[in-house]
C-alpha positions in Angstrom: 24.0 -24.3 25.2 21.0 -22.2 24.0 20.5 -18.9 25.2 17.2 -18.6 27.5 14.1 -16.3 26.1 13.6 -13.7 28.4 11.3 -13.8 31.2 7.9 -12.3 30.6 5.3 -11.1 32.7 1.7 -12.1 32.4 -0.1 -8.7 31.1 -3.4 -8.7 32.8 -4.4 -6.5 29.6 -3.8 -9.2 27.2 -6.9 -10.0 24.7 -9.1 -13.1 25.9 -9.6 -15.7 23.7 -13.1 -14.4 23.0 -11.6 -11.0 22.3 -9.1 -12.6 19.8 -12.2 -14.5 18.3 -13.9 -11.2 17.7 -11.5 -9.9 16.3 -10.9 -12.4 14.0 -14.8 -11.5 12.3 -14.4 -8.3 12.3 -11.4 -8.8 10.1 -13.3 -11.3 7.8 -16.3 -9.4 7.5 -14.5 -6.9 6.5 -13.0 -8.6 3.6 -16.3 -10.1 2.7 -17.7 -6.6 2.5 -14.6 -5.6 0.3 -15.0 -8.4 -1.9 -18.6 -8.2 -2.3 -18.2 -4.2 -3.3 -15.6 -5.2 -5.9 -17.4 -7.7 -7.4 -20.1 -4.9 -7.8 -17.7 -2.5 -9.1 -16.3 -1.7 -12.6 -13.9 -4.2 -12.1 -15.1 -7.4 -11.1 -11.9 -9.4 -12.1 -9.9 -7.7 -9.3 -11.7 -8.7 -6.9 -11.8 -12.2 -8.3 -7.9 -12.1 -8.5 -7.1 -10.7 -5.0 -9.7 -13.8 -3.6 -7.4 -16.3 -5.7 -4.3 -14.9 -4.5 -5.6 -15.2 -0.9 -6.8 -18.1 -1.2 -3.8 -20.0 -2.6 -1.4 -17.9 0.3 -3.6 -18.8 3.0 -4.4 -22.4 2.2 -0.8 -23.3 1.5 0.0 -21.2 5.1 -2.4 -23.8 6.7 -1.1 -26.7 4.8 2.6 -26.2 5.3 2.1 -25.7 9.0 0.5 -29.2 9.2 3.0 -30.8 7.2 5.6 -29.7 10.4 3.6 -32.1 12.2 3.2 -34.8 9.7 7.1 -34.7 8.9 8.6 -34.2 12.3 6.4 -37.2 13.4 7.4 -39.3 10.6 11.2 -38.6 10.7 11.1 -38.8 14.6 12.1 -35.5 15.4 11.3 -35.3 19.0 12.4 -31.5 19.6 9.2 -30.5 17.7 7.5 -32.2 20.1 5.8 -28.9 22.0 5.5 -27.1 18.7 3.5 -30.0 16.6 0.2 -29.6 18.5 0.1 -26.0 17.8 1.2 -26.6 14.2 -1.9 -29.1 13.9 -4.3 -26.2 15.1 -3.8 -25.0 11.1 -5.9 -27.8 10.1 -8.9 -25.9 11.4 -8.5 -23.4 8.1 -9.4 -26.8 6.2 -12.7 -26.5 5.9 -13.0 -22.8 4.8 -9.9 -23.6 2.5 -12.3 -26.2 0.7 -15.4 -23.3 0.2 -13.5 -21.0 -0.7 -12.1 -23.0 -3.5 -15.5 -24.2 -4.3 -16.5 -20.2 -4.6 -13.9 -20.0 -7.3 -15.8 -21.9 -9.6 -18.0 -19.0 -9.6 -15.6 -16.7 -11.1 -14.2 -19.0 -13.6 -14.6 -16.7 -16.4 -12.8 -13.4 -14.7 -10.0 -16.1 -13.5 -9.0 -18.5 -16.5 -7.8 -16.6 -19.4 -7.5 -19.6 -21.4 -11.2 -20.1 -21.5 -11.3 -17.7 -24.2 -8.3 -19.3 -26.1 -7.1 -21.2 -28.4 -4.9 -24.2 -26.7 -4.0 -26.2 -29.5 -5.3 -29.6 -28.1 -4.3 -28.3 -24.3 -7.9 -28.2 -23.3 -7.9 -32.3 -22.7 -6.5 -30.9 -19.9 -7.2 -27.5 -19.5 -11.2 -27.4 -19.3 -13.8 -26.3 -16.0 -14.9 -29.6 -15.0 -11.9 -31.8 -15.3 -9.9 -28.8 -13.5 -12.1 -28.7 -10.6 -12.7 -32.6 -10.6 -8.8 -33.3 -9.7 -8.3 -30.2 -7.6 -11.2 -30.9 -5.0 -10.4 -34.4 -5.4 -6.8 -33.9 -4.2 -8.2 -30.9 -1.6 -10.2 -33.7 -0.2 -7.5 -36.6 0.1 -5.2 -33.9 1.8 -7.7 -32.4 4.2 -8.8 -36.3 4.8 -5.3 -37.4 5.9 -4.5 -34.4 8.0 -7.9 -34.2 9.9 -7.3 -38.2 10.4 -3.3 -37.6 11.5 -5.0 -35.2 14.1 -7.4 -37.6 15.2 -4.6 -40.0 16.5 -2.7 -37.8 17.6 -5.6 -36.2 19.8 -6.0 -39.7 21.4 -2.4 -39.7 22.5 -2.4 -36.4 24.2 -5.8 -36.5 25.9 -5.7 -38.4 29.3 -9.3 -38.7 30.4 -12.5 -38.8 28.5 -14.3 -36.3 30.2 -17.5 -35.1 28.6 -17.3 -34.4 24.7 -19.5 -33.2 21.9 -19.6 -32.2 18.8 -15.8 -32.2 17.0 -14.3 -32.9 20.1 -16.3 -36.2 20.4 -16.2 -37.1 16.4 -12.3 -36.8 16.3 -11.6 -38.4 19.8 -14.3 -41.5 19.8 -12.6 -44.2 22.3 -9.7 -43.4 23.9 -7.0 -46.2 24.3 -7.1 -48.6 27.3 -4.1 -50.0 27.7 -0.3 -50.3 26.1 -1.2 -52.2 22.7 -3.8 -50.0 21.9 -1.9 -46.8 22.2 1.0 -48.7 19.8 -2.0 -49.5 17.0 -3.0 -45.6 17.5 0.8 -44.2 17.0 0.9 -46.8 14.0 -2.2 -45.3 12.6 -0.3 -42.0 13.2 2.5 -42.7 11.5 0.6 -43.9 8.7 -1.7 -40.9 8.1 1.4 -38.4 8.5 3.5 -40.6 5.6 0.3 -40.2 3.7 -0.4 -36.3 4.2 3.2 -35.8 3.3 3.0 -37.8 0.3 -0.5 -36.1 -0.7 0.9 -32.7 0.2 3.8 -32.9 -2.4 1.2 -34.1 -5.0 -1.8 -31.7 -4.5 -0.2 -28.8 -4.1 2.3 -29.4 -7.6 -0.9 -30.0 -9.1 -2.4 -26.8 -8.0 0.5 -25.1 -8.7 0.0 -26.5 -12.3 -3.8 -25.8 -12.7 -4.3 -22.5 -10.9 -0.9 -20.3 -11.4 0.8 -22.0 -13.7 -2.0 -22.5 -16.1 -2.7 -18.7 -15.9 0.1 -18.4 -19.3 -1.0 -21.8 -20.9 1.7 -21.9 -23.4 4.6 -21.4 -20.6 5.6 -24.6 -19.2 7.9 -25.4 -16.0 8.5 -29.1 -14.5 9.8 -27.8 -11.5 7.1 -25.2 -10.8 5.0 -28.1 -8.5 8.2 -28.4 -6.4 8.5 -24.4 -6.2 5.0 -24.3 -5.4 5.0 -27.1 -2.6 7.9 -25.5 -0.9 6.8 -21.8 -1.2 3.4 -23.2 1.2 6.2 -25.0 3.5 8.0 -22.1 3.7 4.9 -19.4 4.9 3.3 -22.6 6.8 6.5 -22.5 9.1 6.4 -18.4 9.5 2.9 -18.7 10.4 3.7 -21.6 13.0 6.7 -19.4 14.7 4.4 -16.3 14.6 1.6 -18.3 16.5 3.9 -19.8 18.9 5.4 -16.7 19.7 2.0 -15.1 20.6 1.1 -18.0 22.6 4.6 -17.5 24.5 4.5 -14.0 25.1 0.9 -13.9 25.9 1.3 -16.2 28.7 4.2 -14.7 29.8 6.4 -17.4 28.9 4.4 -20.9 28.1 5.4 -23.8 29.4 6.4 -26.3 27.0 8.3 -23.5 24.1 11.7 -23.0 25.4 14.7 -21.1 23.5 15.5 -24.1 21.8 12.4 -24.6 20.2 12.3 -21.1 19.1 16.5 -21.5 17.9 15.6 -25.1 16.2 12.1 -24.0 14.1 13.7 -20.9 13.4 17.1 -22.5 11.9 14.5 -24.9 9.3 12.7 -21.6 8.5 16.4 -20.5 7.3 16.9 -23.6 5.8 13.7 -23.0 3.3 14.3 -19.4 3.0 17.1 -20.7 1.2 15.6 -23.5 -0.8 13.2 -21.4 -1.9 15.4 -18.9 -3.2 17.4 -22.0 -4.9 14.0 -23.1 -6.3 13.9 -19.7 -7.9 17.0 -19.3 -9.2 17.1 -23.2 -10.9 14.3 -22.1 -12.5 15.6 -19.1 -13.8 18.7 -20.6 -15.0 17.5 -23.0 -17.2 15.0 -21.1 -19.0 17.7 -18.1 -19.3 20.1 -21.0 -21.0 17.4 -22.6 -22.7 16.6 -18.9 -24.2 13.1 -20.4 -26.0 11.1 -17.6 -26.5 7.3 -18.9 -25.1 9.7 -19.0 -21.6 11.7 -16.2 -21.7 8.8 -14.1 -22.7 6.9 -14.9 -19.2 10.1 -14.4 -16.9 11.0 -10.9 -19.0 7.5 -9.3 -18.2 8.0 -10.3 -14.4 11.0 -9.3 -14.0 11.8 -6.4 -16.8 8.7 -4.7 -17.9 7.3 -2.3 -15.6 5.3 -2.3 -13.2 6.0 -5.5 -12.5 10.0 -5.1 -12.5 10.2 -3.2 -8.9 7.4 -6.0 -7.7 9.7 -8.8 -8.1 12.8 -7.2 -6.9 10.5 -6.2 -3.7 9.8 -9.7 -3.5 13.1 -11.0 -3.5 14.4 -8.5 -1.2 11.8 -9.3 1.2 11.6 -12.8 0.6 15.0 -13.9 1.1 17.6 -11.2 1.4 16.2 -9.8 4.6 15.6 -13.1 6.3 18.9 -14.3 4.6 20.8 -11.2 6.7 18.4 -11.2 9.6 18.6 -15.2 10.5 22.6 -15.7 10.2 22.6 -14.2 13.5 21.9 -17.0 15.9 20.3 -14.8 18.8 17.1 -13.6 16.9 16.2 -17.1 16.2 15.2 -17.3 19.8 13.5 -13.7 20.0 9.8 -13.9 19.2 9.1 -10.8 19.1 11.7 -10.3 16.5 10.3 -13.5 14.6 6.9 -12.4 14.5 8.0 -9.1 12.6 10.6 -11.2 10.1 7.9 -13.9 9.2 5.2 -11.6 9.2 7.4 -9.9 6.6 8.0 -12.7 4.6 4.3 -13.7 4.4 3.5 -10.3 3.1 6.3 -11.0 0.1 4.9 -14.2 -0.8 1.3 -12.5 -1.3 3.1 -10.3 -3.3 4.4 -13.0 -5.0 1.4 -14.9 -5.9 0.3 -11.2 -7.5 3.7 -11.2 -9.4 2.4 -14.7 -10.8 -1.0 -14.0 -11.2 -1.2 -10.6 -12.3 0.3 -10.3 -15.3 -1.8 -12.9 -17.1 -4.9 -11.2 -15.7 -4.1 -7.3 -16.2 -2.6 -6.9 -19.7 -1.2 -3.9 -20.7 -1.2 -2.9 -17.2 0.5 0.5 -16.3 0.4 0.5 -12.3 0.2 -2.4 -10.5 -3.3 -3.9 -9.3 -3.1 -3.1 -5.9 -5.3 -1.1 -3.9 -7.7 -1.0 -0.8 -9.9 -3.8 -1.9 -7.0 -6.3 -2.5 -5.6 -5.2 1.2 -9.3 -5.8 2.7 -9.7 -9.1 1.2 -6.0 -10.2 2.3 -7.1 -8.9 5.8 -10.2 -10.8 5.4 -8.8 -14.1 5.1 -6.1 -13.7 7.7 -9.7 -13.2 9.8 -10.7 -16.5 8.9 -7.4 -18.0 9.6 -7.3 -16.4 13.2 -11.1 -17.6 13.6 -10.2 -20.8 12.4 -7.1 -21.6 14.7 -8.6 -20.1 17.7 -11.7 -22.3 17.3 -9.5 -24.8 17.0 -7.2 -24.4 20.1 -10.3 -23.9 22.2 -11.9 -27.2 21.2 -8.9 -29.2 21.8 -6.4 -27.3 24.5 -4.3 -30.3 24.6 -2.7 -28.9 21.0 -1.2 -26.0 23.3 2.6 -26.6 24.5 2.7 -27.9 28.0 5.7 -28.4 30.5 7.6 -31.6 30.0 5.4 -32.4 26.9 7.4 -35.2 24.9 6.8 -35.8 21.4 4.0 -38.7 21.0 
């Protein structure tokens, strides 16, 4: 039997949705101000680097969190019923992600070193119009499937039409009137969920190749795409656990979220911690065994050469060693406060892992890590955008919040 989560008394001083929304807005404005100041400073490439790294991190986090709902529904995992609604709240970040992707086009001269290199025939694939066209279409397809999946889910969650306007009316439309319509909506939900899962693997692999691996255009790894989307699901699960824990603690023990839910998703988070490390190890082993200079130079620069070697060890310890040791303990998985701290640490580690992958290509002959106030504030700004997106989505669709006795739809 799963150990019960300790009872938490409601806190009268707990933040209201309005104050949380204002908190997110302040963080977002601080990040925007830091980004603009960085662009106007002596090293605008540092600001663009921070923007790209955070775009990849927070977009992957939202995409991975939504994947949880799509996967668990597709495989009929009934245990996830009360968490699937919360995971779909991250759909609200998709429009922000698309806007940020288009902003990258402005900073292309600072972000893509291969624009000024001889690509030896690779310019057929690595050119700005083709890259942004294919990645943009990929994002549109992935996000379209995510919104369609949410639309069908909401039609099953909403019991009475009531008054609706704006986004709520657009997504819910006409509610099912009989059992036959309910079955058709469930079938469409399964279809959109399956398409989202397929697009997730395909599009995130493409993004990993185009926006990360291409920074070193002469280095190639066929496993890098899979490594990129596994990492996105890893941080997506971490973000979902944090959101579920906050909702649970803030509501004094939210109905619909039990110890079993935290324990189960904690085990899934642990599994993808191992899978992320396994993909890293397998990729490294093949490169070491092949001993091809074009491949080994990429790894040596990031794991042996200062200042990147210290960062590589920090990322490995934070993203694998600490979660591995902590999550072996069964009880920790059922402790919301502890899981918030652990998942937050992993997200911080994956942020630095993006810096480890991208930084050396954009900071040649660096003697110290390109990490300072600007990078930290841009990170905080994207956190603010995520808070705004999730709070707005949950406020617009309160049906996504867990409720007592909720079942998988």
